[in-house]
KOLKE-987591 format. One line per field, with one value per residue: residue number from 1; z, x, y of N, C-alpha, C in turn. Coordinates in steps of 0.001 Angstrom, whole numbers. Last residue first. Layout:
N
seq (NUM  ...)
n_Z (Z  ...)
n_X (X  ...)
n_Y (Y  ...)
ca_Z (Z  ...)
ca_X (X  ...)
ca_Y (Y  ...)
c_Z (Z  ...)
c_X (X  ...)
c_Y (Y  ...)
END
This chain:
283
seq (283  282  281  280  279  278  277  276  275  274  273  272  271  270  269  268  267  266  265  264  263  262  261  260  259  258  257  256  255  254  253  252  251  250  249  248  247  246  245  244  243  242  241  240  239  238  237  236  235  234  233  232  231  230  229  228  227  226  225  224  223  222  221  220  219  218  217  216  215  214  213  212  211  210  209  208  207  206  205  204  203  202  201  200  199  198  197  196  195  194  193  192  191  190  189  188  187  186  185  184  183  182  181  180  179  178  177  176  175  174  173  172  171  170  169  168  167  166  165  164  163  162  161  160  159  158  157  156  155  154  153  152  151  150  149  148  147  146  145  144  143  142  141  140  139  138  137  136  135  134  133  132  131  130  129  128  127  126  125  124  123  122  121  120  119  118  117  116  115  114  113  112  111  110  109  108  107  106  105  104  103  102  101  100  99  98  97  96  95  94  93  92  91  90  89  88  87  86  85  84  83  82  81  80  79  78  77  76  75  74  73  72  71  70  69  68  67  66  65  64  63  62  61  60  59  58  57  56  55  54  53  52  51  50  49  48  47  46  45  44  43  42  41  40  39  38  37  36  35  34  33  32  31  30  29  28  27  26  25  24  23  22  21  20  19  18  17  16  15  14  13  12  11  10  9  8  7  6  5  4  3  2  1)
n_Z (-51087  -47987  -47127  -44766  -41846  -40906  -39461  -36324  -36216  -35280  -32495  -33363  -34435  -35784  -37686  -39039  -40049  -42086  -43819  -44473  -45882  -48093  -49358  -49995  -51751  -53352  -55430  -56470  -53910  -51639  -49190  -45858  -43204  -41218  -39249  -37390  -35330  -33040  -32888  -34492  -34758  -38026  -39729  -40331  -43377  -46410  -47516  -47582  -49783  -52669  -54693  -55170  -54903  -52135  -51529  -52548  -50792  -48412  -48887  -48747  -46027  -44191  -41114  -38510  -37242  -36297  -38529  -40180  -38690  -38939  -41630  -41510  -39959  -41661  -43816  -42499  -41903  -44482  -45309  -44554  -47825  -49740  -50575  -52837  -53386  -50217  -47618  -44408  -41883  -38742  -36170  -33117  -30589  -29709  -31732  -34330  -36833  -39492  -42428  -45277  -48216  -50662  -52708  -54206  -56063  -56617  -57423  -56907  -57323  -54702  -52730  -50084  -47723  -47761  -49260  -49662  -52022  -53892  -55078  -58047  -58143  -58023  -54991  -52152  -50787  -50573  -48746  -46279  -45870  -44615  -42135  -41235  -41047  -39025  -36751  -35436  -32042  -28946  -27775  -27310  -28319  -28369  -30393  -28973  -27832  -25639  -23933  -22760  -19985  -19615  -20922  -20574  -20158  -19958  -21188  -21404  -24277  -25901  -28845  -30306  -33101  -35178  -38479  -40495  -43893  -46438  -49787  -52726  -53831  -53523  -54544  -53276  -50469  -50424  -53207  -54565  -55844  -54586  -52908  -49364  -46273  -43662  -40377  -38202  -36228  -34237  -32335  -30102  -27447  -26198  -28633  -29756  -29318  -29638  -32193  -33662  -32959  -34001  -36766  -37158  -36769  -38964  -41180  -40373  -41494  -43297  -43904  -44413  -45574  -46574  -45904  -45880  -44155  -43331  -40374  -38797  -37076  -35885  -35177  -34853  -33629  -36618  -39563  -41590  -44695  -46002  -46262  -45558  -45331  -43726  -45297  -44599  -42669  -41425  -38082  -35240  -33994  -33529  -35873  -35589  -33681  -35213  -37085  -35402  -34581  -37015  -37715  -35607  -33790  -31837  -33402  -34891  -37044  -39132  -38455  -40114  -40195  -38551  -35638  -33253  -30649  -28628  -30035  -31812  -31421  -34120  -35958  -39134  -41100  -43405  -45885  -46952  -49185  -48546  -49282  -48209  -44756  -42438  -41356  -39040  -39548  -42339  -45444)
n_X (108973  109086  108307  105916  106593  107626  110011  108547  105073  103505  101273  97757  95787  96842  98716  97571  95324  96483  97265  94808  93650  95378  94847  92133  92163  94616  96007  99394  101868  102362  100536  100582  98210  97185  97034  94147  92144  91244  92385  91250  87610  86125  85145  81583  80039  79366  78812  81042  82505  81132  80277  77831  78184  78287  75624  74194  75033  74018  71290  70803  71202  70737  71546  70841  71173  73539  74578  75027  77040  78963  79632  81002  83219  84416  85087  86880  88911  89749  90731  92796  93827  93045  94897  95069  93828  92564  90506  89165  87084  86024  84712  83363  83860  83911  85401  83720  81633  82673  82271  84318  85634  88096  89153  88751  90667  90246  90665  91724  95064  96089  95358  93129  91704  90008  87447  85094  84161  86006  86570  85690  86271  85972  84854  82872  81119  78721  78996  78402  75665  75280  76381  74536  72260  73039  73373  72584  73727  73437  76109  78775  81731  85121  87626  90702  92950  92585  90992  91311  91050  88509  86702  86682  83226  80626  77853  75981  77517  79642  80713  83773  86016  88836  89724  92467  93613  95951  96967  98640  101171  104238  106351  106193  106787  109119  110729  113531  115940  117523  115458  116039  116166  113959  112806  109986  109104  110233  108181  107401  107149  109670  112183  115087  117333  116630  115611  118049  119057  117119  117431  120059  119740  118131  119886  123392  125522  126814  125875  124567  121186  118264  114930  111317  108457  105155  103343  101402  99761  99849  97679  97323  98270  98730  98615  101000  101823  103140  105501  108354  111857  114545  117616  120494  123465  126434  126920  126493  123515  122155  120799  118690  117217  116560  114908  112762  111908  111176  108992  107269  108018  107714  108613  110245  109515  109603  109022  108696  105619  103629  102354  103419  102841  101591  99832  100491  102452  103582  105630  107016  109304  111621  113845  116987  119674  123024  126231  129015  130243  130422  130555  129248  127055  124854  123815)
n_Y (35221  33485  30082  28967  27136  24741  24820  24296  25222  28299  28550  28531  30299  32502  31689  29580  30853  32365  30318  29190  31306  31467  29033  29406  31656  33155  35563  34856  35536  36876  38664  39373  39553  41298  44060  44761  46900  48061  50596  52617  52811  53248  56141  56353  55056  56943  59385  60946  60096  58972  57248  56044  53313  53175  53848  51703  49676  50750  50694  47951  47544  50648  52171  51827  49384  48557  47281  49477  50687  48708  48962  51403  50690  48799  50462  52161  50368  49814  52408  54100  54556  51604  48679  45872  43577  42283  41071  41066  40026  40775  38981  39212  36636  34045  32795  34355  35066  37219  38829  39350  39765  39352  40873  43864  45909  49463  52790  55200  56295  58642  60364  60695  61395  58440  56462  55202  56164  55273  52787  51411  47830  44385  42659  43403  44984  43705  41694  42792  42674  40231  40829  42722  41136  39377  41077  43757  44014  45832  47915  48253  46856  47370  46218  45207  46312  47821  46288  43836  44230  45477  43780  41038  40683  41684  41324  43294  44087  43617  42300  43064  42855  43143  42767  42000  42012  41284  41943  40680  40746  42466  43751  46202  45646  44076  42915  41268  41283  39374  36906  36335  34700  35351  35144  35570  37278  39764  41922  44537  45153  45084  46181  44302  42831  40222  40173  40154  37631  35923  36494  35656  32940  32352  33002  33409  36012  37514  40937  43542  43589  45172  44173  44102  42741  41886  41339  39660  41022  44317  47191  50717  53017  54834  52704  50921  50353  47238  45902  48068  48310  49694  50607  48514  47842  46193  44960  44376  46040  48341  48832  47039  48459  50690  49473  48823  51385  52595  51001  51724  54773  57648  60779  62548  64017  62289  58867  55737  53957  52649  54464  55348  52948  51532  49782  47758  45122  43048  40825  40267  38755  39998  39010  40306  40516  41404  42725  40634  40867  42226  45615  48135  51039  51680  53220)
ca_Z (-52202  -48767  -47369  -46164  -42447  -41569  -40839  -37070  -35870  -36316  -33100  -32608  -33704  -34732  -36811  -38442  -38994  -40929  -43278  -43739  -44652  -47148  -48879  -49118  -50457  -53216  -54364  -56743  -55041  -52746  -50089  -47147  -44180  -40994  -40540  -37450  -36661  -33373  -32011  -35018  -34073  -36720  -39539  -39860  -41940  -45661  -47538  -46586  -48456  -51783  -54611  -55127  -56251  -52911  -51061  -53163  -52236  -48548  -48784  -50026  -46988  -44739  -42543  -39038  -37875  -35376  -37333  -40571  -38937  -37619  -41181  -42294  -39485  -40343  -44019  -43056  -40783  -43680  -46015  -43679  -46454  -49575  -49748  -52244  -54060  -51473  -48408  -45695  -42692  -40126  -36906  -34512  -31152  -28935  -30379  -33978  -35377  -38916  -40988  -44526  -47173  -49527  -52912  -52906  -56147  -55938  -57903  -55878  -57900  -55670  -53997  -51006  -48095  -46912  -49336  -48476  -50853  -53409  -53678  -57475  -58322  -58485  -56423  -52883  -50897  -51370  -50162  -46652  -46420  -45978  -42970  -41421  -41983  -40356  -37368  -36374  -33470  -29750  -28221  -26140  -28816  -27515  -30288  -29511  -28890  -26676  -24361  -24232  -20523  -19163  -21070  -21382  -20165  -19867  -21189  -20515  -23545  -24458  -28215  -29363  -32314  -34062  -37500  -39563  -42578  -45689  -48351  -51965  -54723  -52841  -54952  -54694  -50921  -49550  -52558  -53784  -56374  -54466  -54100  -50572  -47347  -44831  -41290  -39165  -36202  -35563  -32414  -31480  -28256  -26015  -27448  -29998  -29248  -28412  -31075  -33740  -32641  -32563  -36080  -37351  -35839  -37620  -40978  -40785  -40366  -43697  -43045  -44843  -44469  -47008  -45591  -46376  -44517  -44034  -41371  -39662  -36801  -36975  -34826  -35586  -32895  -35171  -38819  -40664  -43678  -45804  -47255  -45209  -46115  -43625  -44756  -45290  -43077  -42117  -39534  -35815  -34433  -32384  -35545  -36564  -33334  -34022  -37542  -36063  -33577  -36230  -38577  -35731  -34874  -31826  -32641  -33869  -35738  -39054  -38478  -39352  -40880  -39047  -36923  -34139  -31824  -28264  -29036  -32263  -30748  -33186  -35148  -37878  -40741  -42003  -45566  -46134  -48848  -48885  -48939  -49207  -45972  -42557  -42333  -39697  -38800  -41079  -44664)
ca_X (109845  108588  109259  106304  106232  106331  110075  109764  106182  103917  102557  98888  95421  95855  99019  98891  95158  95911  98265  95792  93023  95289  96201  92536  91493  94078  95053  98009  101388  103298  100605  101020  98970  97210  97567  95394  92611  90690  92919  92354  88878  86158  86203  82862  80151  79791  77737  80027  82910  81092  81685  77881  77976  79477  76724  74034  75289  75457  71944  70610  72114  70298  71809  70744  69890  72735  74275  74045  75780  78381  78927  79769  82304  83913  84180  85646  88200  89148  89650  91636  94067  93115  93912  95605  95105  92459  91723  89179  88232  85889  85940  83007  84030  83130  85941  84853  81615  82512  82149  83394  85089  87389  88979  88590  89957  90860  90166  90852  93836  96313  95770  93761  92964  90292  88768  85843  83288  86108  86165  86202  85476  86804  84967  83691  82491  78769  79099  79812  76234  74768  77014  75939  72274  72743  74514  71856  73913  73202  74726  77895  80448  84020  86590  89403  93140  93436  90488  91382  92256  89746  86582  87738  84531  81756  78972  75658  76288  79856  79515  83075  85021  88210  89225  91472  93450  94763  97130  97446  100020  103049  106193  105860  105593  107999  110274  112287  114906  117895  116143  115209  116949  114233  113728  110759  108661  110436  108916  107733  105933  108755  111346  113794  117470  117349  114677  117121  119817  117354  116143  119707  120585  117607  118590  122237  124864  126537  126345  125901  122140  119558  116064  112621  109330  106383  103779  102495  100015  100184  98585  97010  97333  98929  98422  99874  102104  102080  104456  107261  110661  113561  116307  119795  122078  125729  127060  127793  124223  122863  121940  119742  117747  117394  116181  113519  112331  112268  110171  107745  107385  108070  107717  110850  109408  110651  108518  109540  106636  104824  102268  102777  103548  102579  99340  100586  101320  103728  104422  107046  107889  111273  112458  116212  118323  122057  124830  128330  129883  131259  130078  130286  127648  125475  124220)
ca_Y (35572  34618  31158  29098  28411  24696  24347  24567  24349  27345  28914  27980  29088  32730  32816  29384  29855  33052  31238  28398  30828  32579  29326  28304  31715  31809  35284  35254  34755  37082  37520  39902  38764  39856  43610  44008  46504  46750  49553  51808  53087  52596  55140  56896  55248  55754  58386  61295  59626  60149  57667  57507  53846  52845  54699  53027  49560  50521  52000  48651  46918  49362  52074  53192  49662  49371  46508  48459  51411  48976  47756  51302  51732  48404  49323  52722  51011  48749  51720  53978  54969  53047  49364  47085  43795  43031  40904  41758  39626  41207  39219  39405  37966  35001  32927  33507  34890  35890  39041  38508  40633  38749  39437  43214  44641  48330  51508  54640  55763  57575  60968  59743  62053  59589  57091  54799  56320  56648  52842  52660  49032  45504  42885  42433  45469  44931  41336  42634  43913  40423  39809  43098  42262  38856  40404  42906  44235  44627  47737  48215  47369  46965  47238  44795  45313  48393  47594  43911  43604  46105  45233  41626  40024  42618  40369  42188  44399  43430  42879  42193  43573  42431  43743  41470  42619  40880  42134  41054  40566  41941  42358  46153  46358  43744  44151  41151  42175  40784  37404  36402  35300  34496  35815  34780  35886  39194  40661  44160  45228  43947  46376  44941  44288  40565  40132  41289  38836  35947  36708  37066  33692  32177  33652  32607  35346  36142  39866  43161  43502  44667  45036  43654  43850  41510  42310  39186  39610  43387  46099  49488  52182  54779  53941  50954  51360  48224  45631  47159  48647  48619  50991  49581  47566  47269  44883  44766  44837  47764  49696  46752  47136  50879  50019  47759  50405  53142  51041  50348  54020  56237  59913  61704  64683  63316  60235  56650  54747  51967  53800  56320  53439  52542  50730  49144  45748  44166  40989  41014  38682  39847  39362  39378  40957  40360  42951  41462  40165  41038  44632  47357  49946  52052  52044)
c_Z (-53088  -49933  -48205  -46326  -43871  -42291  -41584  -38471  -36792  -35837  -34136  -33260  -32831  -33907  -35609  -37418  -38288  -39766  -42043  -43091  -43813  -45823  -47830  -48532  -49502  -51820  -54462  -55627  -55328  -53914  -51294  -48056  -45369  -41954  -40390  -38904  -36600  -34639  -32261  -34175  -34528  -36072  -38129  -39691  -41554  -44175  -46772  -46514  -47403  -50358  -53773  -55114  -56281  -54338  -51856  -52755  -52910  -50026  -48879  -50013  -48334  -45690  -43019  -40531  -38422  -35983  -36339  -39347  -39345  -37749  -39794  -41853  -40209  -39811  -42688  -43340  -41266  -42505  -45150  -44241  -45635  -48105  -49785  -51476  -53577  -52102  -49743  -46365  -44039  -40860  -38352  -35246  -32568  -29411  -29550  -32562  -35018  -37396  -40358  -43053  -46469  -48609  -51853  -53156  -54766  -56211  -57236  -56309  -56804  -56335  -55082  -52326  -49038  -47287  -48431  -48375  -49566  -52169  -53095  -56054  -57808  -58754  -56741  -54373  -51736  -51646  -51051  -48135  -46846  -46637  -44412  -42348  -42260  -41401  -38787  -37253  -34278  -31235  -29008  -26504  -27713  -27980  -29457  -29371  -29564  -27830  -25477  -24783  -22025  -19892  -20675  -21529  -21098  -19882  -21136  -20428  -22719  -23635  -26724  -28794  -31402  -33315  -36438  -38643  -41792  -44306  -47660  -50503  -54024  -53797  -54410  -55239  -52366  -50012  -51719  -53100  -55633  -54959  -53965  -51741  -48643  -45834  -42437  -39967  -37116  -35481  -33869  -31432  -29744  -26855  -27358  -28690  -29487  -28222  -29753  -32529  -32667  -32138  -34576  -36656  -35943  -36585  -39530  -40419  -40852  -42572  -43628  -43943  -44992  -45832  -46127  -46008  -45105  -44382  -42010  -40756  -37588  -36426  -36068  -35298  -33570  -34528  -37339  -39928  -42761  -44711  -47159  -46351  -45851  -44327  -44740  -44583  -43807  -42453  -40168  -37319  -35250  -32758  -34426  -36286  -34300  -33574  -36371  -36534  -34206  -35212  -37799  -36605  -34932  -32925  -32793  -33054  -34583  -37707  -38331  -39538  -39945  -39397  -37317  -35552  -32599  -29425  -28775  -31239  -31049  -32619  -34259  -37243  -39320  -41885  -44093  -45973  -48039  -48430  -49382  -48805  -46962  -43799  -42332  -40639  -39598  -40423  -43396)
c_X (110177  109533  108611  107268  106763  106009  108765  109695  107354  105082  102963  100172  96547  95527  98093  99196  96480  95727  97742  96845  94000  94679  96172  93926  91985  93480  94531  97071  99963  103040  101477  101233  99378  98104  97830  95779  93988  91259  92330  92712  89990  87517  86118  83887  81488  79866  78098  78906  81849  81375  81828  79307  78153  79369  78000  75164  75204  75825  73462  71310  72005  71349  71354  71054  69739  71393  73421  73621  74666  77092  78311  78950  80973  82921  83574  84624  86899  88375  88968  90490  92769  93369  94136  94506  95783  93829  91521  90527  88132  87182  85620  84270  83465  83253  85224  85312  82704  82420  81800  83425  84003  86897  88064  88269  89936  90023  90957  90210  93011  94990  96007  94084  93775  91653  88861  87190  84023  85261  86306  85651  86243  85923  85846  83698  83389  80197  79215  79986  77683  75434  76548  76642  73706  72758  74215  72898  73040  73294  74620  76418  79416  82734  85441  88446  91840  93680  91313  91032  92414  90967  87875  87675  85501  83133  80278  76755  75875  78632  79593  81878  84314  87234  88427  91040  92364  94782  95822  97830  98699  101867  104902  105769  105245  106707  109049  111982  113569  116825  116444  116049  116141  115067  114007  111666  109497  110110  109043  108502  106197  107481  110305  113040  116158  117449  115346  116198  118921  118095  116341  118389  120299  118438  118102  120927  123608  125881  125997  126497  123484  120529  117329  113687  110612  107150  105066  102771  101220  100387  98943  98092  96962  97857  98692  99823  100895  102466  103326  106285  109571  112278  115376  118496  121516  124305  126202  127931  125457  123676  122790  120997  118859  117999  117116  114873  113170  112799  111381  108996  107981  107291  108116  109922  109840  110667  109665  109060  107378  105935  103573  102716  102710  103329  100320  100221  101427  102379  104626  105661  107780  109762  112223  114790  117605  120694  123953  126867  129210  130910  130995  129702  128719  126073  124922)
c_Y (34397  34823  32259  30261  28507  26003  24398  23978  24619  26497  27878  28442  28553  31502  32898  30471  29589  32091  31947  29294  30004  32146  30432  28549  30624  31739  33860  34806  35206  36139  37810  38695  39613  39091  42121  43762  45846  46155  48162  50597  52149  52866  54566  55784  55842  56073  57114  60265  59906  59676  58941  58051  55356  53381  54436  53960  50930  50425  51868  50006  47622  48807  50698  53267  51059  49764  47237  47667  50446  49780  47951  50080  51698  49429  48914  51621  51652  49338  50652  53166  54874  53358  50868  47789  45062  43175  41606  41536  40318  40871  39587  39812  38004  36431  33980  33830  33887  35969  37705  38886  39832  39850  38817  41750  44017  47080  50387  53329  55094  57184  59928  60425  61178  60151  58310  55508  55976  56888  54247  52779  50242  46714  44081  42758  44559  45385  42571  42333  43752  41623  39912  42104  42707  39966  39938  42198  43280  44981  46439  48102  47177  47650  46701  45969  44877  47426  48227  45288  43815  45543  45940  43132  40742  41972  41162  41142  43178  43818  42583  42941  42574  43342  42986  42600  41891  41523  41755  41239  40883  41887  41757  44730  46033  44402  43817  42475  42049  41748  38893  36914  35214  35278  34854  35693  34998  37707  40240  42849  45015  44009  45268  45157  45034  42071  40487  41315  40075  37214  36833  37388  35181  32920  33547  33297  34617  35345  38513  42108  43023  44702  44375  44666  43274  42780  41809  40209  39119  41993  45277  48444  50887  53911  53734  52288  51484  49194  46637  46977  47611  49073  49781  49924  48769  46855  45960  44551  45222  46530  49095  47582  46741  49547  50314  48268  49296  52157  51551  50303  52620  55507  58453  60842  63785  64007  61228  58091  55696  52943  53146  55751  54455  53142  51865  50194  47241  44604  42207  41070  39194  39706  39062  39930  39888  40837  41790  41654  41096  40243  43428  46337  49224  50830  52498)
END
């Protein structure tokens, strides 16, 4: 713990948005590179009360963004949630913002209480349509060849369900069995949005799914070959990892998977800012 204290420790959940372009991922680095965790803890250090370590629902890689990463931290203050949010944002850099603060139960864990996580991967076909090439170059994957969209959409079904996802694993020491609740490629707002939700993800898993689907879209891999690749449990059979800058951590769910609830949560983040009092509490 660091800093002063004006009350007993209390646990709060933070909902955090960040642009990952200038960060070496979420997790604090021993070598001192700039990270999201480090930026939030530096903001807490600037406030006049004690705090613990900030723990996130997931650890994003360098260049990956977040629409709504959930994290928890113990703070030694009785300051109201909204005032704490405003105080944090006053000390955070412009590429990180706390969207919400909620006091939670002392045993709430952003990572271990999480029942599912959802990611969004944004891509745009820019062949003959160069809009956004400069402005969105660090937030959207620009695809310069036409894609076979229907084949890509058909291939997404291969990733749904519970199975060993070794074919998508990179430097993974944990179990490789995961349950994917949702994997869909949608045309939205002139872009191709890959939506993936699961009870957990392997390192680089969503980027590997996107890279495999791009092979299907380019006609170098068939839908049947995607199914066979997953059965083979061999990373060499899947596509290369897509670049990190198109990937967004979209949601951490703390109740059993419910597609309708998840869709509403994502709509709140991508369609319009939530009105006061509408956001569901975490924990």
